[in-house]
C-alpha positions as CSV (number, residue, x, y, z in Angstrom):
1,M,0.0,0.0,0.0
2,A,1.1,3.6,-0.6
3,P,2.3,5.6,2.4
4,L,-0.6,7.5,4.1
5,T,-0.8,11.2,3.6
6,H,-3.4,11.6,6.4
7,A,-4.1,9.7,9.7
8,H,-7.2,8.2,8.2
9,V,-7.5,4.5,7.3
10,K,-10.2,2.3,5.9
11,G,-10.3,-1.5,6.3
12,R,-10.8,-4.0,3.4
13,T,-14.2,-4.2,1.9
14,D,-13.6,-6.6,-1.0
15,F,-15.8,-9.2,0.8
16,P,-19.2,-8.7,2.3
17,L,-20.1,-8.5,5.9
18,L,-21.9,-11.5,7.4
19,E,-25.6,-10.7,7.5
20,L,-26.3,-13.4,10.0
21,T,-27.9,-13.5,13.4
22,V,-26.2,-15.3,16.3
23,P,-28.5,-18.4,16.1
24,V,-28.0,-18.7,12.3
25,L,-24.3,-18.5,12.8
26,L,-24.5,-21.4,15.3
27,A,-26.7,-23.4,13.0
28,R,-24.3,-23.0,10.2
29,T,-21.4,-24.2,12.3
30,V,-23.4,-27.2,13.6
31,A,-24.3,-28.2,10.0
32,R,-20.6,-28.2,9.1
33,F,-18.9,-29.3,12.4
34,G,-21.7,-30.9,14.5
35,S,-19.6,-33.8,15.7
36,R,-16.5,-31.7,16.5
37,P,-15.7,-30.5,20.1
38,A,-17.4,-27.2,20.9
39,L,-17.3,-26.6,24.7
40,V,-15.0,-27.8,27.4
41,V,-15.6,-26.4,30.9
42,R,-13.1,-28.2,33.1
43,Q,-14.4,-27.3,36.5
44,Q,-17.9,-28.5,35.6
45,K,-16.7,-31.6,33.7
46,I,-18.5,-30.5,30.6
47,R,-17.4,-31.8,27.2
48,W,-19.9,-31.1,24.4
49,S,-19.8,-31.4,20.6
50,Y,-21.4,-28.6,18.6
51,A,-24.5,-30.7,18.1
52,E,-24.8,-31.3,21.9
53,F,-24.2,-27.6,22.6
54,A,-26.9,-26.5,20.1
55,Q,-29.3,-28.9,21.8
56,A,-28.6,-27.4,25.2
57,V,-29.1,-23.9,23.7
58,D,-32.5,-24.8,22.2
59,K,-33.8,-26.4,25.4
60,L,-32.9,-23.3,27.5
61,A,-34.5,-21.1,24.8
62,C,-37.7,-23.0,25.0
63,G,-37.6,-22.9,28.8
64,L,-37.2,-19.1,28.7
65,L,-40.1,-18.8,26.3
66,A,-42.3,-20.9,28.6
67,L,-41.7,-18.3,31.3
68,G,-43.4,-15.7,29.2
69,L,-40.3,-13.9,28.1
70,Q,-40.6,-12.3,24.6
71,K,-38.4,-10.8,22.0
72,G,-36.8,-7.5,23.1
73,D,-37.1,-8.3,26.8
74,R,-33.9,-7.8,28.9
75,I,-32.4,-10.7,30.8
76,G,-29.4,-10.3,33.0
77,I,-26.7,-12.8,33.8
78,W,-24.5,-12.4,36.9
79,S,-22.1,-15.2,37.0
80,P,-18.4,-16.1,36.6
81,N,-17.4,-18.3,33.7
82,R,-19.5,-21.4,33.6
83,F,-21.2,-23.5,30.9
84,E,-24.5,-21.9,31.7
85,W,-23.1,-18.5,30.7
86,V,-22.2,-19.7,27.2
87,V,-25.5,-21.5,26.8
88,T,-27.4,-18.4,27.9
89,Q,-25.5,-16.2,25.4
90,F,-26.9,-18.3,22.6
91,A,-30.3,-19.2,24.0
92,T,-31.2,-15.6,24.6
93,A,-30.1,-14.7,21.0
94,R,-32.1,-17.7,19.7
95,I,-35.4,-16.0,20.8
96,G,-34.5,-12.4,20.5
97,L,-34.0,-11.6,24.2
98,I,-31.4,-8.9,25.0
99,L,-28.7,-10.3,27.2
100,V,-27.4,-7.9,29.9
101,N,-23.9,-8.7,31.1
102,I,-23.5,-8.0,34.8
103,N,-20.0,-7.7,36.0
104,P,-19.2,-10.5,38.5
105,A,-17.4,-7.9,40.7
106,Y,-20.5,-5.7,41.1
107,R,-21.9,-4.9,44.5
108,L,-25.2,-3.7,45.8
109,A,-25.3,-0.1,44.3
110,E,-24.0,-1.2,40.9
111,L,-26.3,-4.2,40.6
112,E,-29.4,-2.1,41.5
113,Y,-28.5,0.6,39.0
114,A,-27.8,-1.9,36.2
115,L,-30.9,-3.9,36.6
116,N,-33.2,-0.8,36.8
117,K,-31.4,1.2,34.1
118,V,-32.2,-1.3,31.3
119,G,-35.4,-2.8,33.0
120,C,-34.3,-6.4,33.4
121,Q,-37.4,-8.7,33.6
122,A,-35.3,-11.7,34.4
123,L,-31.9,-12.5,36.0
124,I,-29.8,-15.6,35.9
125,V,-27.5,-15.7,38.9
126,A,-24.7,-17.8,40.3
127,P,-24.9,-18.5,44.1
128,A,-21.5,-16.9,44.8
129,F,-18.0,-16.2,43.4
130,K,-14.9,-15.5,45.5
131,T,-16.0,-12.9,48.1
132,S,-19.2,-12.1,46.4
133,D,-22.4,-13.6,47.8
134,Y,-24.7,-13.0,44.9
135,L,-27.8,-14.6,46.4
136,G,-27.2,-12.6,49.6
137,M,-26.9,-9.3,47.8
138,L,-30.0,-10.1,45.7
139,N,-32.0,-10.8,48.8
140,T,-30.8,-7.6,50.4
141,L,-32.1,-5.6,47.4
142,A,-35.2,-7.7,47.0
143,P,-36.2,-9.1,50.4
144,E,-39.6,-9.9,48.8
145,L,-37.9,-13.0,47.3
146,A,-38.4,-14.8,50.6
147,S,-42.1,-14.9,50.1
148,A,-42.5,-14.6,46.4
149,K,-43.8,-17.3,44.0
150,P,-40.9,-18.2,41.7
151,G,-41.3,-16.3,38.5
152,N,-43.6,-13.7,40.0
153,L,-41.4,-11.4,42.0
154,K,-42.7,-8.0,43.0
155,A,-39.8,-6.0,44.5
156,T,-39.9,-2.4,45.6
157,K,-36.2,-1.6,44.7
158,L,-36.3,-3.8,41.5
159,P,-39.8,-3.1,40.2
160,Q,-39.3,-4.6,36.7
161,L,-37.5,-7.8,37.8
162,K,-40.0,-10.7,37.9
163,I,-37.9,-13.8,37.3
164,V,-34.8,-15.0,39.1
165,I,-33.1,-18.2,37.9
166,R,-30.3,-19.5,40.1
167,L,-27.5,-21.8,39.1
168,G,-26.6,-24.9,41.1
169,E,-28.6,-27.7,42.5
170,E,-29.8,-26.1,45.8
171,R,-33.2,-24.4,46.1
172,T,-33.6,-20.8,47.1
173,A,-37.0,-19.2,48.0
174,G,-38.5,-17.1,45.2
175,M,-36.1,-18.4,42.6
176,L,-36.3,-20.9,39.8
177,N,-33.5,-23.4,39.2
178,Y,-31.6,-23.3,35.9
179,A,-31.9,-27.1,35.5
180,D,-35.7,-26.9,35.7
181,V,-35.9,-24.1,33.1
182,A,-33.3,-25.8,30.8
183,N,-35.0,-29.2,30.8
184,A,-37.9,-28.0,28.7
185,A,-38.4,-30.1,25.5
186,A,-37.0,-28.2,22.6
187,D,-39.6,-27.1,20.0
188,G,-37.8,-26.1,16.9
189,A,-40.9,-24.9,15.1
190,K,-41.8,-22.6,18.0
191,L,-38.2,-21.2,18.1
192,D,-37.9,-20.8,14.4
193,A,-41.2,-18.8,14.3
194,I,-39.5,-15.9,16.0
195,A,-38.4,-13.4,13.4
196,L,-34.9,-12.0,14.0
197,A,-32.9,-9.5,12.0
198,A,-29.1,-8.8,12.0
199,D,-29.8,-5.2,13.2
200,D,-31.8,-6.3,16.3
201,A,-30.3,-5.3,19.6
202,I,-29.0,-8.5,21.3
203,N,-26.6,-7.5,24.1
204,I,-26.1,-4.7,26.6
205,Q,-22.7,-4.3,28.2
206,F,-22.1,-1.7,30.9
207,T,-19.1,0.7,30.6
208,S,-18.3,3.0,33.5
209,G,-19.2,6.6,32.7
210,T,-16.9,9.6,33.1
211,T,-19.9,11.4,34.6
212,G,-20.3,8.8,37.3
213,L,-22.9,6.3,36.2
214,P,-22.3,3.3,34.0
215,K,-23.6,3.4,30.4
216,G,-25.3,0.4,28.7
217,A,-23.6,0.0,25.3
218,T,-26.2,-1.7,23.1
219,L,-24.9,-4.2,20.5
220,T,-26.6,-6.0,17.6
221,H,-26.2,-9.4,16.0
222,R,-24.3,-7.7,13.1
223,N,-22.0,-6.0,15.5
224,I,-20.7,-9.0,17.4
225,V,-21.1,-11.7,14.8
226,N,-18.8,-9.9,12.3
227,N,-16.3,-8.8,15.0
228,G,-16.0,-12.3,16.3
229,W,-15.6,-13.6,12.7
230,F,-12.8,-11.1,11.8
231,V,-11.0,-11.7,15.1
232,G,-10.9,-15.4,14.3
233,E,-9.7,-14.7,10.8
234,Y,-6.8,-12.6,12.1
235,M,-5.7,-15.6,14.2
236,K,-6.2,-17.9,11.2
237,F,-8.7,-20.0,13.2
238,R,-9.9,-23.3,11.8
239,E,-12.1,-26.1,13.1
240,T,-9.0,-27.8,14.5
241,D,-8.1,-24.9,16.8
242,I,-8.6,-25.1,20.5
243,L,-8.8,-21.8,22.5
244,C,-8.1,-21.5,26.2
245,I,-10.4,-18.8,27.6
246,P,-9.5,-17.5,31.1
247,V,-10.9,-14.0,30.4
248,P,-14.4,-13.2,31.8
249,L,-17.4,-13.8,29.7
250,Y,-19.2,-10.7,30.9
251,H,-16.7,-8.6,28.9
252,C,-16.5,-8.3,25.1
253,F,-13.1,-10.1,25.3
254,G,-14.6,-13.3,26.5
255,M,-18.0,-13.1,24.8
256,V,-16.9,-11.9,21.3
257,L,-13.1,-12.2,20.8
258,S,-13.2,-15.7,22.4
259,V,-16.6,-17.3,22.1
260,L,-17.8,-15.9,18.8
261,A,-14.4,-16.2,17.2
262,C,-14.6,-20.0,18.0
263,V,-18.2,-20.6,17.1
264,S,-17.9,-18.7,13.8
265,H,-15.0,-21.0,12.8
266,G,-16.0,-24.3,14.4
267,S,-13.1,-24.1,16.9
268,C,-13.3,-25.5,20.4
269,M,-13.8,-23.3,23.5
270,V,-11.9,-24.4,26.7
271,F,-12.6,-22.7,30.0
272,P,-10.0,-23.5,32.6
273,G,-12.0,-22.2,35.7
274,E,-14.6,-19.9,36.9
275,G,-12.1,-17.1,37.3
276,F,-8.5,-16.5,36.4
277,D,-5.9,-18.8,38.0
278,P,-2.5,-19.1,36.2
279,L,-2.0,-22.7,37.3
280,E,-5.4,-23.7,36.0
281,V,-4.6,-22.0,32.7
282,L,-1.3,-23.8,32.3
283,A,-2.8,-27.1,33.2
284,A,-5.7,-26.6,30.7
285,V,-3.3,-25.7,27.8
286,Q,-1.3,-28.8,28.4
287,A,-4.2,-31.2,29.0
288,E,-6.4,-30.0,26.2
289,K,-3.5,-29.3,23.8
290,C,-4.8,-25.8,23.2
291,T,-3.5,-24.0,20.1
292,A,-4.5,-20.5,21.2
293,L,-4.7,-18.6,24.5
294,H,-6.3,-15.3,25.3
295,G,-5.6,-12.9,28.1
296,V,-4.8,-9.4,29.4
297,P,-1.2,-8.6,30.0
298,T,-1.4,-9.3,33.7
299,M,-2.7,-12.8,33.0
300,F,0.2,-13.6,30.7
301,I,2.7,-12.1,33.3
302,A,1.2,-14.3,36.0
303,E,1.5,-17.4,33.8
304,L,5.0,-16.7,32.8
305,D,6.1,-15.9,36.3
306,H,4.4,-18.9,38.0
307,P,7.0,-21.1,39.8
308,Q,5.7,-24.2,38.0
309,F,5.7,-22.6,34.5
310,R,8.5,-24.8,33.2
311,Q,6.8,-28.0,34.3
312,F,4.1,-27.6,31.6
313,D,4.2,-28.6,28.0
314,L,2.8,-25.6,26.0
315,S,4.2,-26.7,22.6
316,S,0.7,-27.0,21.2
317,L,0.2,-23.2,21.4
318,R,0.4,-21.2,18.1
319,T,-1.6,-18.0,18.4
320,G,-3.9,-16.0,20.7
321,I,-4.7,-12.4,21.7
322,M,-3.2,-10.1,24.3
323,A,-5.5,-7.1,24.8
324,G,-7.6,-5.1,27.3
325,A,-4.7,-3.0,28.5
326,P,-1.4,-1.6,27.2
327,C,0.8,-4.6,26.3
328,P,4.4,-4.4,27.6
329,I,6.8,-5.1,24.8
330,E,9.0,-7.3,26.9
331,V,6.0,-9.4,27.9
332,M,5.0,-9.9,24.3
333,K,8.5,-11.1,23.5
334,R,8.4,-13.6,26.4
335,V,5.0,-14.9,25.2
336,V,6.5,-15.6,21.8
337,S,9.8,-17.1,23.0
338,D,8.8,-18.9,26.3
339,M,5.2,-19.9,25.5
340,G,5.8,-20.6,21.9
341,M,2.9,-18.3,20.7
342,R,4.8,-17.3,17.6
343,E,1.6,-16.0,16.0
344,V,0.2,-14.1,18.9
345,T,-1.7,-10.9,18.1
346,I,-2.6,-7.7,19.9
347,A,-6.1,-6.3,19.5
348,Y,-7.4,-2.8,20.3
349,G,-11.0,-1.6,20.7
350,M,-13.7,-0.6,23.1
351,T,-17.0,-2.1,24.2
352,E,-18.9,0.5,22.1
353,T,-17.2,-0.8,19.0
354,S,-18.0,-4.5,19.5
355,P,-15.0,-4.3,20.4
356,V,-12.1,-4.6,18.0
357,S,-11.0,-1.9,15.5
358,F,-7.3,-2.7,15.2
359,Q,-5.5,-6.0,15.3
360,S,-2.0,-7.2,14.4
361,S,-1.8,-10.1,12.0
362,T,-0.1,-13.4,12.7
363,D,2.4,-12.6,9.9
364,D,3.2,-9.1,10.8
365,P,6.9,-8.6,11.7
366,L,7.5,-9.3,15.4
367,E,8.6,-5.7,16.0
368,R,5.2,-4.5,14.7
369,R,3.3,-7.0,16.7
370,V,5.0,-6.1,20.0
371,S,5.1,-2.3,19.5
372,T,1.7,-1.5,17.9
373,V,-1.9,-2.7,18.0
374,G,-1.7,-3.6,14.3
375,R,-3.8,-2.2,11.4
376,I,-7.4,-1.5,10.7
377,H,-10.0,-4.3,10.7
378,P,-12.2,-4.9,7.6
379,H,-15.2,-2.7,7.1
380,V,-14.0,-0.3,9.8
381,E,-12.8,3.3,9.3
382,V,-10.6,5.3,11.7
383,K,-9.1,8.8,11.8
384,M,-7.0,10.7,14.3
385,V,-8.3,14.2,14.9
386,H,-7.1,17.3,16.6
387,E,-9.3,18.8,19.3
388,S,-10.5,21.2,16.7
389,G,-11.8,18.3,14.6
390,R,-9.2,18.5,11.9
391,T,-7.8,15.2,10.6
392,L,-4.1,14.9,11.5
393,K,-1.2,13.6,9.5
394,P,0.6,10.2,10.1
395,G,2.8,10.4,13.2
396,E,0.7,13.1,14.8
397,R,-1.1,12.4,18.1
398,G,-4.8,12.8,18.2
399,E,-8.1,11.4,19.4
400,L,-9.0,8.1,17.7
401,C,-12.5,8.2,16.1
402,T,-14.0,5.2,14.4
403,R,-17.1,4.3,12.3
404,G,-18.5,1.3,10.5
405,Y,-20.6,-1.8,11.2
406,S,-18.9,-2.2,14.6
407,V,-20.2,1.0,16.2
408,M,-22.9,0.3,18.8
409,Q,-26.5,1.0,18.4
410,G,-26.2,3.5,21.3
411,Y,-26.3,3.8,25.1
412,W,-29.5,2.2,26.3
413,G,-32.1,4.8,27.4
414,D,-29.6,7.7,27.1
415,E,-29.9,9.6,23.9
416,A,-27.9,12.5,25.2
417,R,-24.8,10.5,25.9
418,T,-25.2,8.6,22.7
419,R,-25.1,11.9,20.7
420,E,-22.0,13.0,22.7
421,A,-20.3,9.8,21.6
422,I,-21.4,9.4,18.0
423,D,-21.8,12.3,15.6
424,R,-24.2,12.8,12.8
425,D,-21.8,11.2,10.3
426,G,-21.5,8.0,12.5
427,W,-18.0,8.7,13.9
428,M,-17.6,7.3,17.5
429,R,-15.2,9.3,19.7
430,T,-13.2,6.8,21.7
431,G,-11.4,9.2,24.0
432,D,-8.1,7.5,23.3
433,L,-5.0,9.3,22.1
434,A,-3.3,7.5,19.3
435,V,-0.8,7.8,16.4
436,I,-1.0,6.1,13.0
437,D,2.2,5.8,11.0
438,A,2.6,6.0,7.3
439,E,2.0,2.2,6.9
440,G,-1.3,2.3,8.8
441,Y,0.0,0.7,12.0
442,C,-1.6,2.2,15.2
443,N,-0.1,3.0,18.6
444,I,-2.3,3.9,21.5
445,V,-0.4,6.6,23.5
446,G,-2.8,7.7,26.2
447,R,-6.3,8.9,27.0
448,V,-8.1,12.1,26.2
449,K,-9.8,11.8,29.6
450,D,-8.5,10.3,32.7
451,M,-9.7,6.8,32.4
452,V,-7.6,4.3,34.3
453,I,-6.9,0.8,33.0
454,R,-6.3,-1.6,35.9
455,G,-5.5,-5.2,34.8
456,G,-7.7,-4.9,31.7
457,E,-10.6,-3.2,33.5
458,N,-11.5,0.3,32.4
459,L,-12.1,2.4,35.5
460,Y,-13.4,6.0,35.4
461,P,-12.3,8.2,38.3
462,R,-15.5,10.3,38.2
463,E,-17.6,7.2,39.0
464,I,-15.4,6.4,42.0
465,E,-15.4,10.0,43.2
466,E,-19.2,9.9,43.2
467,Y,-19.2,7.0,45.7
468,L,-16.5,8.6,47.9
469,F,-18.5,11.8,48.1
470,R,-21.1,9.9,50.0
471,I,-18.8,9.6,53.0
472,P,-20.0,12.4,55.3
473,K,-16.5,13.3,56.5
474,I,-15.2,14.0,53.0
475,Q,-15.3,17.5,51.6
476,D,-13.6,16.9,48.3
477,V,-11.8,14.0,46.5
478,Q,-9.9,13.5,43.3
479,V,-9.2,10.0,41.9
480,F,-6.5,9.2,39.3
481,G,-4.2,6.4,38.2
482,V,-0.6,5.8,38.9
483,P,1.7,3.2,37.3
484,D,1.7,-0.3,38.8
485,A,4.0,-3.2,37.9
486,K,1.4,-5.9,38.3
487,Y,-1.9,-4.2,37.0
488,G,-0.5,-1.6,34.7
489,E,-2.2,1.1,36.7
490,E,-3.7,1.4,40.2
491,L,-6.1,3.9,41.6
492,C,-5.1,6.7,43.9
493,A,-7.4,9.0,45.8
494,W,-6.5,12.4,47.2
495,V,-9.0,13.3,49.9
496,I,-9.8,16.6,51.6
497,L,-11.7,16.1,54.9
498,K,-14.3,18.5,56.3
499,A,-13.0,20.9,59.0
500,G,-12.3,19.1,62.3
501,E,-12.9,15.6,60.9
502,K,-10.4,12.7,61.1
503,M,-10.4,9.5,59.0
504,T,-8.0,6.7,58.1
505,A,-7.4,5.2,54.6
506,E,-8.9,1.9,55.9
507,E,-12.1,3.6,56.9
508,V,-12.5,4.9,53.3
509,R,-11.9,1.4,51.9
510,E,-14.4,-0.1,54.4
511,F,-17.1,2.3,53.2
512,C,-16.5,1.2,49.6
513,R,-16.2,-2.5,50.3
514,D,-19.8,-3.7,49.9
515,Q,-21.0,-0.9,47.6
516,I,-18.6,-0.9,44.7
517,A,-16.4,-3.6,43.0
518,H,-13.1,-4.4,44.7
519,H,-11.0,-3.2,41.7
520,K,-12.6,0.3,42.0
521,I,-11.5,0.8,45.6
522,P,-8.4,3.0,45.6
523,R,-5.2,1.3,46.6
524,H,-3.4,4.5,47.5
525,I,-5.3,7.1,49.6
526,R,-3.7,10.3,50.8
527,F,-5.3,13.0,53.0
528,V,-4.4,16.5,51.8
529,S,-5.4,20.1,52.7
530,E,-5.7,21.3,49.1
531,F,-5.4,20.2,45.4
532,P,-3.1,21.8,42.8
533,M,-5.5,23.9,40.7
534,T,-5.5,25.8,37.4
535,V,-6.1,29.6,37.5
536,T,-9.7,28.8,36.5
537,G,-10.2,26.5,39.5
538,K,-9.9,23.1,37.9
539,P,-8.0,20.3,39.8
540,Q,-4.7,19.4,38.0
541,K,-4.7,15.6,38.2
542,F,-1.4,15.3,36.2
543,I,0.4,17.2,39.0
544,M,-1.2,14.9,41.7
545,R,-0.1,11.9,39.7
546,E,3.5,13.2,39.3
547,N,3.6,13.9,43.1
548,M,2.4,10.4,43.9
549,M,4.9,8.8,41.5
550,R,7.7,10.6,43.2
551,E,6.4,9.6,46.7
552,L,6.0,6.0,45.7
553,N,9.2,5.9,43.6
554,L,7.2,4.9,40.5
555,R,8.1,5.2,36.8
556,E,5.9,5.0,33.7
557,A,5.7,1.5,32.3
558,A,6.8,1.1,28.7
559,H,4.0,-0.3,26.6
560,A,2.6,-0.6,23.1
């Protein structure tokens, strides 16, 4: 290709987009690869072929229909990685329900907001995960469950939630059991009678908002089917590939880059555990002879640095994706040399773009694969713009804007913030600062706003500040990120207390503990008498960050 004259790139369009719904995609794969392995969930001892997986999907879909759920209804899922999550992803799509991904780390305030914001009529919930007692939190928000007839909940705080379906074999008052719902006899004619279109909304994923409250990015069949397909193509996936998936399903990484990349190519999905454990990942790769592995940088670091790393045979690995956070160059080199992932790729995107816009190719030079996020995906268009809106030249730093099939339908129930994000010409403002070189390779260099990426999780200081402002003793607070060797970044809070008040850092954390997810609780907390300010009275977070880096003896991490 000729060198670029402007920082404006368009992906290939010499082949059409897939005009398929999720259930049609699965049916097509079953027709071609029905007897091949589809799903391995090691902790639940599940080993299904594509034909068996599709049968489980249809049975759950029929069970959900029998509960009275209809096309367009929202159904949440609040669970770590389990086979039920994957089945639910496809069963809801089969009948046109909109699946709402609930972060497994959510606590009371976040759960209440999410369920009510999108009007979830049903919720599938795991009993617990790590320190999160899901059933306990749900009963706290909806004490009416104790006396409710299963499927007919009437809760004051969750007025639209009627149906709660719990995972596991035990019974809980007011809730249905997953097995009971999923054991319905599949009725193909009834399922096929539901008219679905590729442009139908199919999924809502919450992204934390810079103004404090999470936004529900609404994605369509076309959005995620095509993105999953292209991601698989970039890894050169075939039906013989076996992907180890330690990333969470509630996030686009697990649900699209992993699951839909596999299903669109007839590849096998392997889940090593409910959550990430480096030893479980290494054991799964060896035992299942995985050819691919996904993860955020911190996951790969934990695997490479595990004391038993050298005991595992990882020779089956060929490719995979490192994404979700800036990817350290040295880590990428170790993944290639020590894990044998000679065709590993880096992907960049955001939930609102389904998610991938840029990805390195398996045959890109190693230097390009470790130092950039690759080149533009097919049927996607990206430009770098100055704050004035002017398109920049190659090598100039600007805000990355993207448009194409992958851009979300909008933020659920929030036209104002949708208009802020997507202009009249369809350009989505990402808020990321980036550079495109003359060959079209992209490098993400920072954020327009002050989003913090901790271990692959996008954290927005404004949202956390809103929670901290609820503490009666706090007068003012500023939250920002500082470099961290393990997570890439960690949260820091500078707090000004009201006159005469005293408080410890642990008291601040304790206030947060049951209200917001653990990864949103600031690790570093400092009590100060004032903030550095501009002449117009705006807090200067970059100065606070520099001061904390000096105090903690931190340096910026080198990353792609």
